[in-house]
VOKOLRO-456610 format. One record per atom (N, C-alpha, C, O): x, y, z. Coordinates in steps of 0.2 Angstrom, whole numbers, plus 5000, padded with zeros to 4 digits. Example, Ala and Ser with C-alpha at 12.3 -4.5 7.8 and 13.67 -1.06 7.14 Angstrom:
2
506649725039/506249785039/506649845039/507149835042/506449895035/506849955036/506450005039/506750065040/
end
This chain:
246
494848634707/495448634711/495848704714/495848744710/496048714720/496348764720/496948784718/497448744718/497148844716/497748874712/498048904717/497648954720/498748894719/499248944723/499748964719/500248974723/499848964713/500248984710/500549054711/500149094711/501149054712/501349124714/501449144721/501749194722/501149104725/501049124731/501649094736/501949034735/501849124740/502449094746/502049074752/501749124754/502149024754/501748994760/502248974766/502648934765/502148994771/502448964777/502048924781/501448954783/502248854782/502048804786/502348774791/502948754791/501948774797/502248764803/502048674805/501648644802/502548654810/502248584809/502448534804/502048484803/502848554800/502848524793/503248454792/503448434787/503448424797/503848374797/503448314796/503648264793/502848304800/502348254800/501648274799/501448334800/501248224799/500548234800/500248284795/500448294790/499748324798/499348374794/499848424791/499848434785/500348444795/500748494793/501248474786/501348514781/501448424786/501748384780/501348384775/501448404769/500648344776/500148354770/500048414768/499948414762/500048464772/499848524769/500348564766/500148604762/501048554767/501548584764/501448544757/501348584753/501548484757/501548454751/500948454745/501048444739/500348484748/499748494744/499848564741/499648574735/500148614745/500148684744/500748684738/500648724734/501148644739/501748644733/501448604727/501648634721/500948554727/500748524722/500248584718/500248584712/499848624722/499448674719/499748734716/499448784714/500448734717/500848794714/501248844719/501548884718/501148824726/501448864730/502148864731/502348814729/502548914733/503248884735/503248884743/503048934746/503448834747/503348814753/503948824757/504448804755/503848864763/504348864768/504148834774/503648854777/504548774776/504248734782/504648744788/505248744788/504148744793/504648744799/504348684804/503748664805/504848654808/504748604814/505348594816/505848614814/505348564822/505848544827/506448504823/507048514824/506148454820/506648394818/506848404810/506448404805/507448424810/507848434803/507848364799/507848364793/507848304803/507848254797/507248244795/507148244789/506648234798/506048224796/505748294791/505348294786/506048344793/506048394788/506148384781/505748394776/506848354780/507148344775/506748284771/506748274765/506448234775/506048184771/505448204767/505348184761/505148244773/504548284769/504748324763/504448304758/505148364763/505248434758/505648394752/505848424747/505848324753/505948284746/505348294742/505448294735/504848294744/504148284739/503848364740/503248384739/504248414741/503948484741/504548514736/505048534738/504348514729/504748544724/504848624725/504348664726/505548644725/505648714726/505548734732/505748794733/505348704738/505248724744/505948724749/506448704747/505848744754/506448764758/506148754766/505648764768/506548724771/506348714777/506848734782/507448744780/506648754788/507148774794/507048744801/506448764803/507348704803/507248674810/507048744815/507448784816/506448744818/506248794822/505948774828/505648724828/505948804833/505648794840/505148854840/505348914841/504548844838/504048894838/503848914844/503348954844/504048884850/503748914857/504148964859/504148984864/504748984854/505149044856/505049094851/505049084845/504949164854/504849224849/505349224845/505249234839/505849234848/506449234843/506549204837/506749224831/506449134838/506449084833/505949104828/506149104822/505349114830/504749144825/505049194821/505049184815/505149254823/505349294820/505949294815/506049324810/506349254817/506949234813/506649184807/506949184802/506249154809/506049104803/505549144797/505649124791/505149184800/504849234795/505249264790/505249254784/505749304794/506249344791/506649304785/506749324779/506949244788/507249194783/506849184777/507149194772/506149164778/505749154773/505749204767/505849194761/505549274771/505449324766/506149344762/506149354756/506749344765/507349344762/507549294757/507849314752/507349234758/507449184753/506949194747/507249204741/506349204748/505849204742/505549284741/505149294737/505849324744/505449394743/504849414744/504649474743/504449374748/503749404750/503449344754/503749284754/502949354757/502449304760/501749314759/501449364761/501449254756/500749274755/500249234761/499649254763/500549174762/500149124767/500449104773/501049074773/500149104779/500449084785/499949024788/499349044789/500148964789/499748904790/500148874798/500648844798/499748904802/499948874809/499648814811/499148804813/500148764809/499848684811/500248664817/499848634821/500748664818/501148644823/500748644831/500448694833/500748584833/500448584840/500648524844/500948484841/500348514850/500548454854/500048444859/499748494861/499848384860/499248374865/499348294869/499248244867/499548304875/499648254880/499048254885/498948294889/498748194885/498248194891/498448184898/498948144899/498248224902/498448214909/497948224914/497448264912/497948204919/497448214925/497648284927/498148304927/497048324927/497248394928/497648414935/498148454936/497348374941/497648374946/498448364947/498748374952/498748334942/499348314941/499848354936/500448334936/499448404933/499848444928/500348484932/500148514937/500948484929/501448524933/501448594930/501148604924/501848644933/501848704930/502148704923/501948744918/502648664921/503048674916/502648634910/502548654904/502248584912/501848554907/501248604904/501148624898/500948624910/500548684907/500848744903/500648754897/501348764905/501648814901/501948784894/501948824889/502048724894/502148694887/501648694883/501648694877/501148674885/500348664882/500248734879/500048734873/500348794882/500148874881/500648874875/500548894869/501348864876/501748884872/501848854865/501948884860/501648784864/501648764857/500948784853/500948814848/500448774858/499948774855/499548854854/499148864849/499748894858/499448964858/500049024856/500049064852/500549014861/501149064859/501449064853/501649124851/501649004851/501948994845/501549034839/501749084837/500949014837/500449044833/500449114834/500549144829/500349144839/500349214841/501049244839/501049294835/501549214840/502349254839/502349254831/502549304828/502149194827/502149194820/501749244816/501849284811/501049244820/500649294817/500949374818/500949414813/501149374823/501449444824/502049464819/502149524817/502549424818/503049424814/502849434807/503149464803/502249394804/502149384798/501649434796/501549444790/501349474801/500749514799/501049574793/500749584788/501549604795/501849654791/501949644784/501849684779/502149574783/502249544776/501649534772/501649544766/501149504776/500649484774/500049534772/499649524768/500149594775/499749654774/499949694767/499649724763/500649674766/500949694760/500649664753/500549694748/500649594754/500449554749/499549534748/499349494745/499249574753/498549554753/498349484755/497849464754/498949454758/498949374762/498449354766/497949384766/498549294769/498049264773/498349214778/498849184776/498149204784/498249174790/497849104791/497249114792/498049044790/497448984792/497848974799/498448954798/497448974805/497648934810/497348874811/496748874812/497648814813/497348754813/497348744822/497848744825/496648754823/496448744830/496248664832/496648624832/495648654834/495448584835/494748594837/494548654838/494348544838/493648534840/493848544847/493348564850/494448534851/494548564857/494548624858/494648654864/494448664853/494548744854/493848774854/493748834854/493248724853/492548744854/492148704858/491548714860/492448644861/492048614867/492648584871/493248584870/492448564877/492848544882/493048464881/492648424878/493648444882/493848374881/494148354889/494448394892/493948294890/494348274897/495048264897/495348254891/495448264902/496148254903/496548304898/497148294897/496248354896/496548404891/496448484893/496348524888/496548494899/496448574901/496948624898/496748674895/497448604898/498048654894/497848654887/497748704884/497848584883/497648594876/497048634874/496948674869/496548624878/495948654876/495948724878/495748764874/496248744883/496348814884/496748854879/496548914878/497248814876/497548834871/497148844865/497248884861/496848794863/496548794857/495948834857/495648864852/495648844862/495048894864/495348974862/495049014859/496048984864/496249044863/496549054856/496549114853/496648994853/496949004845/496249024842/496349064837/495749004843/495049024840/494949094842/494849134837/495049114848/494949194848/495449214846/495249274843/496049204846/496649244842/496349254834/496349304831/496149204831/495949204824/495349274824/495349324820/494849264828/494249304827/494549374829/494349424825/494949374833/495149444835/495649484830/495549554831/496049454826/496349474822/495849494816/495849544813/495449444815/494949454809/494649524809/494649564804/494349544816/493949604817/494549664817/494449714814/495049644819/495649704820/495849724812/496049774810/495749674808/496049704801/495549684796/495649654791/494849704798/494249694794/494449754787/494249744781/494749804789/494749854784/495349844779/495549884775/495649794781/496349774776/496049714771/495549684772/496549704768/496449654762/496649574765/496549524762/497049594771/497249524775/496549484777/496049514779/496549424776/496149374778/496449324783/497049294782/496049304789/496249264794/495649224795/495049244796/495849154796/495249104796/495649044801/496249034802/495048994803/495348944806/494948884804/494348884802/495448814805/495048754805/495148714811/495648714814/494548684813/494648634819/494448564817/493848544816/495048534817/494948464815/494748424821/494848444826/494448374820/494248324825/494848274825/495448294825/494648204826/495148154826/495448154819/495048154815/495948144818/496448134812/496948074813/497248074818/497048044807/497447974807/498248024807/498448044802/498448044812/499048074812/499548044819/499348014824/500148054818/500548014824/500348044832/500448014837/500148104832/499948134838/499348084842/499348074848/498848064836/498348014838/498447944840/498247904844/498847924835/499147854835/499547834840/499547774842/499847874843/500347874848/500247894854/500747884858/499547914854/499447954862/499447894866/499347834864/499447914874/499447874878/498847894884/498847954886/498447854886/497947884891/498347874897/498747844899/498047934901/498247944908/498047864913/497647824911/498447864917/498247804922/497647804925/497547854929/497147764923/496547764927/496047814923/495547824926/496147834918/495747884914/495047844912/495047784911/494447884912/493847854909/493747854902/493547904899/493947794899/493847794892/493247824888/493247844883/492647824892/491947844889/492047914890/491847944885/492347954894/492448024894/492848044888/492648094885/493448004887/493848014880/493448004874/493448044869/492947954874/492647944867/492147994865/491948004859/491948034870/491348084868/491748124862/491348154858/492348134861/492648174855/492548144849/492748174844/492348074849/492548034841/491748044839/491348044843/491848054832/491348044827/491147974824/491547934822/490447974823/490247904821/490547894814/490447834812/490747954812/491047934804/491747914804/492047904799/491947914811/492747884812/493247954810/493048014809/493747944810/494247994809/494448014801/494547974796/494648064802/494748104795/495448094793/495848064798/495748094788/496348094786/496748154785/496448204784/497348164786/497748244785/497648264778/497648324777/497648224773/497448244766/496748284765/496748344762/496248244769/495648284770/495548354772/495248404769/495748364778/495948434782/496448474777/496248534776/497048454774/497348494770/497048514764/497248574761/496548484761/496248514756/495748584759/495648634756/495548574764/495148644767/495648704768/495548764767/496248684770/496748734771/496948754765/496948814765/497048714760/497248744754/496748794751/496848844748/496048774752/495548814750/495548884752/495648934749/495548884759/495548944764/496148984761/496049044759/496748954761/497448994758/497349024751/497749064749/496849004747/496949024740/496449084738/495949094741/496449114733/496049174730/495349144730/494849184731/495149064729/494549054729/494049064735/493449064734/494449084740/494149104748/494149174749/494049194754/494149214744/494249284745/493649304749/493749364751/493049284750/492449304753/492549274760/492049294765/492949234762/493049204769/493549234774/494149234773/493249264778/493649304783/493349294790/492749304791/493749284795/493549264802/493149204802/492849204807/493149154799/492849104798/493149044803/493749044803/492848994806/493048934810/492748884806/492148874807/493048844802/492948794798/492948724802/493448694802/492448684805/492448624808/492548554803/492148534799/493148544803/493248494799/493448424803/493948394803/492748404807/492748354811/492348294809/492148254814/492148284803/491648234802/491048234806/490748184809/490748304806/490148304809/490048294817/489548294820/490648294820/490648284827/490248334831/489748324835/490348394830/490148454832/489448484828/489148534829/489248444824/488648464820/487948494824/487648544823/487848444829/487348464834/487348514838/486948524843/
end
């Protein structure tokens, strides 16, 4: 079992799904968790099961909000050891129908936000020999129909992870990513198909083993966030039930 005692972890998307599961698991493993999401009410519900944790309603698509959230975390707990970028949004759309605002939103939530948080957190993580875990997606390593913005952003997040890993190779900082496949989260269970979409194209992303649970992927994140993963840097872990194994 991974031990995160004494570490302070900032987790985004902490109000539901994988973010909530990660925040609660890291806390059970000994970490002090600071959670970010837009919905204060849902954050409060999740953090009722995060002893000693704290949360702040935050719009991660805004650089100023990201900087303020990192500063608030450090001021409250005195340090930052782990940044877990979970927050994301995926809405399937016909590419020809994607508006400028929708494209910008896909990039803002799935790529800009993680970058803003990495940039704000890096000085603190370098002080603590900490680490970053970015949650990308199998959409970050392969194409998916009706998901141009999401795929572009998640490919970018994988690239950001690898770039930071190379840039900080001489430091004690570690940067890694996980790429989940289908998970039983609200993002998956509530998604809507674009009108006239080809279901066969969409099902190409499915694993014969079915979907993972958020708890399964949170375990991988906890490992990467812990000192048990000291030798892991610049890795992209596929947590997709074997979907991309071939």
